[in-house]
Residue frames relative to the residue before (quaternion, step in Angstrom):
aa qw qx qy qz dx dy dz
M 1.0000 0.0000 0.0000 0.0000 0.00 0.00 0.00
R 0.5743 -0.5925 0.4382 0.3565 3.54 -1.23 0.41
W 0.0220 -0.7904 0.6108 -0.0403 3.54 -1.07 0.86
C 0.3728 -0.7252 0.5339 0.2236 3.58 -0.93 0.84
V 0.4058 -0.7096 0.5282 0.2297 3.56 -0.61 1.19
G 0.7515 0.3578 -0.2829 0.4766 3.57 -0.91 0.95
S 0.6198 0.5569 -0.3493 0.4285 3.58 1.24 -0.25
G 0.7997 0.0331 -0.0074 0.5994 3.57 1.26 -0.24
D 0.7852 -0.2781 0.2554 0.4907 3.52 -1.35 -0.29
H 0.5794 -0.6032 0.4146 0.3585 3.62 -1.03 0.73
G 0.5846 0.5883 -0.3700 0.4186 3.59 1.11 -0.58
C 0.5663 0.6010 -0.3908 0.4066 3.60 1.17 -0.45
W 0.7441 0.3817 -0.2467 0.4897 3.60 0.71 -0.94
L 0.6359 0.5041 -0.3319 0.4811 3.58 1.23 -0.36
G 0.4388 -0.7146 0.4371 0.3252 3.58 1.25 -0.42
T 0.5995 0.5945 -0.3418 0.4126 3.57 1.27 0.21
Y 0.4212 0.7351 -0.4487 0.2844 3.58 1.26 -0.02
E 0.8584 -0.1145 0.0468 0.4978 3.60 -0.83 1.08
L 0.0267 -0.8633 0.5039 -0.0079 3.56 0.79 1.06
D 0.6412 0.5270 -0.3463 0.4372 3.61 0.92 -0.78
K 0.6662 0.4833 -0.3032 0.4803 3.58 0.97 -0.82
Q 0.6122 0.5445 -0.3478 0.4559 3.59 1.01 -0.76
R 0.6856 0.4916 -0.2853 0.4549 3.56 0.85 -0.98
A 0.6401 0.5244 -0.3250 0.4578 3.58 1.00 -0.82
I 0.6476 0.5007 -0.3159 0.4796 3.59 0.95 -0.83
W 0.6623 0.5172 -0.3132 0.4425 3.59 0.90 -0.91
R 0.6486 0.5222 -0.3190 0.4526 3.59 0.98 -0.80
R 0.7483 0.4002 -0.2089 0.4861 3.61 1.06 -0.73
R 0.3746 0.7608 -0.4688 0.2473 3.60 1.25 0.10
Q 0.1273 -0.7543 0.6384 0.0856 3.51 -1.30 0.54
K 0.3716 -0.7339 0.5265 0.2147 3.55 -0.44 1.22
G 0.8084 0.2379 -0.2075 0.4968 3.54 -0.94 0.95
G 0.5550 0.6307 -0.3811 0.3861 3.59 1.27 -0.03
T 0.4744 -0.6177 0.5374 0.3235 3.49 -1.40 -0.17
A 0.0646 -0.7832 0.6180 0.0206 3.55 -1.06 0.82
L 0.2356 -0.7443 0.6067 0.1497 3.55 -1.18 0.64
D 0.1156 -0.7350 0.6630 0.0821 3.54 -1.07 0.84
V 0.0640 -0.8336 0.5475 -0.0361 3.53 0.01 1.37
G 0.7564 0.1062 -0.1582 0.6257 3.54 -0.41 1.28
A 0.0683 0.8868 -0.4524 0.0650 3.52 0.95 1.01
N 0.2705 -0.7793 0.5203 0.2209 3.60 1.22 -0.28
A 0.8054 -0.2521 0.1845 0.5037 3.63 -0.75 -0.95
G 0.6558 -0.5873 0.2816 0.3818 3.58 1.27 0.19
Y 0.2984 0.7720 -0.5173 0.2178 3.60 1.15 0.34
Y 0.7250 0.3941 -0.2386 0.5120 3.59 0.80 -0.99
T 0.5392 0.6002 -0.4073 0.4279 3.59 1.14 -0.45
L 0.6767 0.4825 -0.2868 0.4764 3.57 0.92 -0.92
L 0.6362 0.5179 -0.3255 0.4702 3.60 0.97 -0.83
L 0.6804 0.4853 -0.2888 0.4670 3.58 0.87 -0.96
S 0.5933 0.5723 -0.3557 0.4403 3.58 1.09 -0.69
R 0.6767 0.4589 -0.2817 0.5022 3.56 0.96 -0.85
A 0.6411 0.5583 -0.3251 0.4142 3.57 0.98 -0.86
V 0.7438 0.3799 -0.2306 0.4992 3.61 0.92 -0.81
G 0.4157 -0.7391 0.4403 0.2952 3.57 1.27 -0.28
P 0.7300 -0.4662 0.2869 0.4092 3.57 -1.29 0.21
N 0.6881 0.4537 -0.2908 0.4859 3.61 1.16 -0.42
G 0.5947 0.5489 -0.3615 0.4630 3.57 1.30 -0.01
K 0.3064 -0.7395 0.5709 0.1823 3.53 -1.33 -0.03
V 0.1330 -0.7547 0.6384 0.0724 3.53 -1.15 0.78
I 0.1383 -0.7422 0.6501 0.0857 3.53 -1.01 0.90
A 0.1309 -0.7910 0.5970 0.0278 3.56 -0.60 1.23
I 0.1076 -0.8063 0.5816 0.0107 3.56 -0.61 1.18
E 0.1573 0.7886 -0.5716 0.1632 3.56 -0.66 1.13
P 0.3084 -0.7905 0.5004 0.1724 3.63 -0.69 1.05
D 0.6439 0.5232 -0.3280 0.4517 3.62 1.15 -0.47
T 0.4333 -0.7375 0.4531 0.2510 3.59 -0.54 1.15
R 0.6047 0.5463 -0.3672 0.4483 3.63 1.04 -0.67
N 0.6825 0.4843 -0.2874 0.4659 3.56 0.89 -0.93
A 0.6302 0.5377 -0.3386 0.4462 3.59 0.96 -0.83
E 0.6390 0.5095 -0.3261 0.4751 3.60 1.04 -0.71
W 0.6187 0.5228 -0.3443 0.4747 3.61 1.05 -0.69
I 0.6261 0.5244 -0.3455 0.4622 3.61 0.95 -0.81
R 0.6647 0.5024 -0.3074 0.4596 3.57 0.85 -0.95
F 0.6520 0.5100 -0.3131 0.4656 3.58 0.98 -0.84
H 0.6849 0.4876 -0.2955 0.4537 3.59 0.85 -0.94
T 0.6508 0.4813 -0.3339 0.4830 3.61 0.98 -0.66
W 0.6352 0.5345 -0.3288 0.4503 3.58 1.05 -0.73
I 0.7158 0.4451 -0.2856 0.4560 3.64 0.74 -0.96
N 0.7005 0.4267 -0.2638 0.5075 3.58 1.21 -0.40
R 0.3919 -0.7527 0.4438 0.2879 3.57 1.34 0.09
V 0.2749 0.7621 -0.5225 0.2659 3.54 1.03 0.88
R 0.1388 -0.8320 0.5367 0.0237 3.56 -0.74 1.07
N 0.6807 0.5115 -0.2884 0.4381 3.61 1.21 -0.15
V 0.5698 0.5781 -0.3802 0.4434 3.58 1.17 0.58
D 0.1221 -0.7331 0.6636 0.0853 3.53 -1.09 0.86
V 0.2151 -0.7685 0.5918 0.1136 3.57 -0.83 1.02
V 0.1138 -0.7840 0.6097 0.0272 3.55 -0.80 1.10
L 0.2610 -0.7526 0.5872 0.1437 3.56 -0.68 1.13
G 0.5472 0.5683 -0.4439 0.4249 3.55 -0.34 1.27
A 0.4592 -0.6767 0.5160 0.2548 3.52 -1.36 0.00
A 0.4400 -0.6462 0.5514 0.2911 3.53 -1.19 0.61
S 0.0372 0.7946 -0.6002 0.0833 3.53 -0.95 0.94
D 0.6230 -0.5266 0.4041 0.4139 3.56 -1.27 -0.12
R 0.7777 0.1803 -0.1127 0.5916 3.58 1.30 -0.06
T 0.4481 -0.6545 0.5361 0.2888 3.54 -1.29 0.43
G 0.4285 0.6582 -0.5282 0.3227 3.57 -0.96 0.92
T 0.6083 -0.4862 0.3991 0.4840 3.54 -0.72 -1.09
A 0.0981 -0.7741 0.6237 0.0459 3.52 -1.26 0.47
A 0.4726 -0.6426 0.5184 0.3082 3.56 -1.29 0.32
Y 0.1243 -0.7994 0.5877 0.0138 3.54 -0.80 1.12
S 0.1918 -0.7640 0.6088 0.0941 3.53 -0.91 0.99
V 0.3479 -0.7210 0.5624 0.2071 3.56 -0.66 1.13
G 0.3824 -0.7537 0.4921 0.2088 3.58 -0.78 0.98
R 0.7026 -0.4299 0.3504 0.4458 3.52 -1.36 -0.04
T 0.7582 0.1566 -0.1062 0.6240 3.56 1.20 -0.57
P 0.6586 -0.5214 0.3528 0.4122 3.61 -1.19 0.28
T 0.6714 0.5067 -0.3063 0.4457 3.62 1.20 -0.25
T 0.7293 0.4741 -0.2344 0.4341 3.60 1.19 -0.22
G 0.3800 0.7073 -0.5113 0.3063 3.62 1.14 0.33
R 0.0144 0.8067 -0.5896 0.0380 3.58 -1.15 0.59
L 0.5443 -0.5693 0.4893 0.3745 3.54 -1.31 0.29
I 0.1240 -0.7898 0.5979 0.0580 3.54 -1.09 0.74
A 0.4957 -0.7087 0.4353 0.2501 3.52 -1.01 0.89
D 0.6551 0.5667 -0.3312 0.3742 3.62 1.02 -0.61
G 0.4940 -0.7063 0.4012 0.3101 3.59 1.27 -0.02
S 0.5181 0.6880 -0.3983 0.3154 3.61 1.21 0.03
G 0.6025 0.5765 -0.3664 0.4128 3.62 1.19 -0.17
E 0.6661 -0.4587 0.3744 0.4536 3.53 -1.30 -0.24
A 0.4942 -0.6601 0.4788 0.3013 3.56 -1.07 0.73
V 0.0053 0.7769 -0.6290 0.0285 3.55 -0.96 0.97
S 0.5680 -0.5474 0.4726 0.3928 3.54 -1.26 0.34
A 0.1294 -0.7727 0.6188 0.0568 3.54 -1.04 0.85
F 0.1144 -0.8116 0.5726 0.0174 3.54 -1.05 0.83
A 0.3443 -0.6334 0.6443 0.2552 3.52 -1.13 0.75
L 0.5548 -0.6556 0.3905 0.3316 3.58 -0.84 0.93
D 0.6104 0.5442 -0.3559 0.4524 3.61 1.01 -0.73
D 0.6655 0.5034 -0.3027 0.4604 3.58 0.92 -0.91
L 0.6527 0.5282 -0.3072 0.4479 3.57 0.98 -0.87
V 0.6678 0.4876 -0.2949 0.4789 3.58 0.89 -0.92
S 0.6576 0.5117 -0.3067 0.4601 3.57 0.94 -0.87
A 0.6736 0.5021 -0.2964 0.4542 3.60 0.89 -0.93
A 0.6714 0.4871 -0.2934 0.4753 3.59 1.11 -0.66
G 0.3880 -0.7296 0.4758 0.3013 3.59 1.26 -0.23
S 0.4142 0.7337 -0.4380 0.3133 3.55 1.19 0.58
D 0.5717 -0.5356 0.4880 0.3850 3.49 -1.35 0.27
I 0.6280 -0.4936 0.4228 0.4280 3.54 -1.28 0.28
P 0.4755 -0.7012 0.4422 0.2944 3.61 -0.76 0.98
S 0.3273 -0.7244 0.5752 0.1932 3.53 -1.14 0.75
I 0.7717 0.1584 -0.0922 0.6090 3.58 1.24 -0.49
V 0.0358 -0.7614 0.6472 0.0082 3.53 -1.05 0.90
K 0.0913 -0.7485 0.6549 0.0511 3.56 -0.74 1.09
M 0.0136 0.8278 -0.5566 0.0690 3.58 -0.70 1.07
D 0.1433 0.7425 -0.6413 0.1299 3.53 -0.87 1.07
I 0.2174 0.8069 -0.5106 0.2025 3.56 0.07 1.31
E 0.6113 -0.6517 0.3323 0.3019 3.51 0.92 1.08
G 0.8116 -0.2911 0.1206 0.4919 3.55 0.75 1.06
G 0.6255 0.5565 -0.3416 0.4272 3.60 1.23 -0.12
E 0.3506 0.7919 -0.4543 0.2086 3.57 1.30 0.06
S 0.6950 0.4748 -0.3101 0.4420 3.61 0.72 -0.94
A 0.6416 0.5093 -0.3322 0.4676 3.62 0.99 -0.73
A 0.6807 0.4947 -0.2972 0.4512 3.59 0.92 -0.86
L 0.6884 0.4666 -0.2859 0.4761 3.60 1.10 -0.60
R 0.5572 0.6467 -0.3779 0.3584 3.58 1.16 -0.61
G 0.8725 0.1686 -0.1215 0.4422 3.53 -1.01 0.90
N 0.5271 0.6185 -0.4339 0.3891 3.60 1.18 0.21
A 0.4515 -0.7280 0.4520 0.2488 3.55 -0.61 1.17
F 0.6523 0.5274 -0.3448 0.4213 3.61 0.92 -0.78
V 0.6159 0.5485 -0.3562 0.4392 3.60 1.08 -0.63
S 0.7461 0.3850 -0.2289 0.4927 3.58 0.83 -0.94
G 0.6986 0.4990 -0.2782 0.4309 3.59 1.03 -0.70
S 0.8116 0.2681 -0.1323 0.5019 3.58 0.74 -1.00
R 0.2632 -0.8162 0.4787 0.1880 3.56 1.30 -0.25
P 0.0315 0.8209 -0.5679 0.0509 3.60 0.51 1.15
T 0.5611 -0.5172 0.4945 0.4160 3.53 -1.33 0.11
V 0.0634 -0.7977 0.5997 0.0038 3.58 -0.73 1.06
A 0.1017 -0.7699 0.6293 0.0286 3.56 -0.74 1.13
C 0.0250 -0.8297 0.5552 -0.0526 3.55 -0.25 1.33
S 0.2142 -0.7193 0.6413 0.1597 3.51 -1.22 0.61
W 0.1572 -0.7788 0.6029 0.0724 3.54 -0.85 0.98
P 0.4735 -0.6866 0.4596 0.3052 3.59 -0.83 0.90
R 0.4445 -0.6662 0.5317 0.2755 3.52 -1.13 0.70
R 0.3117 -0.7349 0.5731 0.1854 3.51 -1.05 0.79
A 0.4718 -0.6630 0.5038 0.2898 3.54 -1.01 0.87
G 0.7601 0.3703 -0.2799 0.4548 3.54 -1.19 0.61
């Protein structure tokens, strides 16, 4: 697929970014299903998931950083992808608002508990899927800089339907 150089890791435009995770997602794909790209960044996995679910499937890309959300929209546009909804906001344990701290790079922003960041819309995943009128997701890719456990907590679709969840956990220094 087409990718704008400079919008993400060089492995994205080369097609080599996180190959093991790409292959795992591809093996678990369900044509016509729903997929979530939580912490979608510039949309690399959004595009992969779009192909994985096919034209009759749906991808919901959730991203709180406005720069990244624009990259997702651009990448879906240049690839003529029609099965993606981009949601400007963050996944959380509740729907409402949350404080977002923009990171040093577009890949490192995160929700913060002290309230000192910029206010962004926050969504419980169940609420987001329900509001979109989507089927229960079969695949959830999640990379939200340490907020993964909070975003997964209490969502009925996670415990009830047991989707494939590809999570990235931040590395701790030391």
